VMD Tcl script that draws the C-alpha trace (Angstrom):
set ca {
  {0.00 0.00 0.00}
  {1.14 3.51 -0.77}
  {0.35 6.92 0.62}
  {-2.83 8.64 -0.61}
  {-1.85 11.84 -2.40}
  {-3.35 14.47 -4.67}
  {-2.17 14.26 -8.28}
  {-3.17 15.63 -11.65}
  {-5.10 13.32 -13.97}
  {-2.27 13.45 -16.52}
  {-0.03 11.70 -13.93}
  {-2.29 8.62 -13.67}
  {-0.96 5.28 -14.90}
  {-2.26 1.71 -15.15}
  {-1.90 0.05 -11.76}
  {-2.48 3.23 -9.74}
  {-5.43 3.26 -7.35}
  {-7.97 6.06 -7.08}
  {-9.30 6.67 -3.58}
  {-12.68 8.29 -2.89}
  {-13.38 10.58 0.05}
  {-15.24 7.69 1.72}
  {-12.23 5.37 1.40}
  {-13.41 3.20 -1.51}
  {-10.64 2.31 -3.96}
  {-10.65 1.89 -7.75}
  {-7.80 0.22 -9.64}
  {-6.91 1.92 -12.94}
  {-6.89 -0.55 -15.85}
  {-6.47 1.81 -18.83}
  {-5.57 5.46 -19.44}
  {-6.02 7.11 -22.85}
  {-5.96 10.62 -24.30}
  {-9.34 11.72 -25.68}
  {-9.06 15.10 -27.37}
  {-7.70 17.36 -24.67}
  {-8.96 15.12 -21.86}
  {-7.93 11.88 -20.21}
  {-10.22 8.81 -20.24}
  {-9.64 6.53 -17.27}
  {-11.05 3.00 -17.02}
  {-11.08 1.31 -13.62}
  {-12.28 -1.66 -11.59}
  {-14.10 -1.29 -8.28}
  {-13.24 -3.36 -5.21}
  {-16.02 -5.81 -6.10}
  {-14.88 -6.22 -9.73}
  {-17.28 -3.88 -11.56}
  {-15.79 -1.75 -14.31}
  {-16.32 1.95 -14.89}
  {-14.79 4.92 -16.63}
  {-14.63 8.68 -16.52}
  {-13.12 11.48 -18.57}
  {-11.25 14.32 -16.89}
  {-9.30 17.40 -17.84}
  {-5.52 16.77 -17.66}
  {-5.21 19.48 -14.99}
  {-7.96 18.05 -12.75}
  {-6.90 16.83 -9.32}
  {-7.64 13.30 -8.11}
  {-6.88 11.38 -4.91}
  {-4.74 8.38 -5.61}
  {-2.25 5.86 -4.39}
  {0.67 4.97 -6.62}
  {2.14 1.50 -6.45}
  {5.86 1.61 -5.71}
  {7.88 1.73 -8.90}
  {5.01 3.02 -11.09}
  {5.83 5.81 -13.53}
  {3.62 8.60 -14.87}
  {2.06 7.95 -18.28}
}
mol new
graphics top color blue
foreach p $ca { graphics top sphere $p radius 0.5 }
foreach p [lrange $ca 0 end-1] q [lrange $ca 1 end] { graphics top cylinder $p $q radius 0.2 }
display resetview
């Protein structure tokens, strides 16, 4: 487990974990550029998939696995 930190959406990479304000976690499975935005696909703790699109400058709460690099 890593430390929860604030990061910009453009720093997200596959394998990182998003953390909600309530403590739920979402594992990132795919990151892609869509126009000027970033599309992020993820899996919930119970295995459901989801996705969202964010501006590259938007701030998210996440936990980076040790050794992961920004995309």
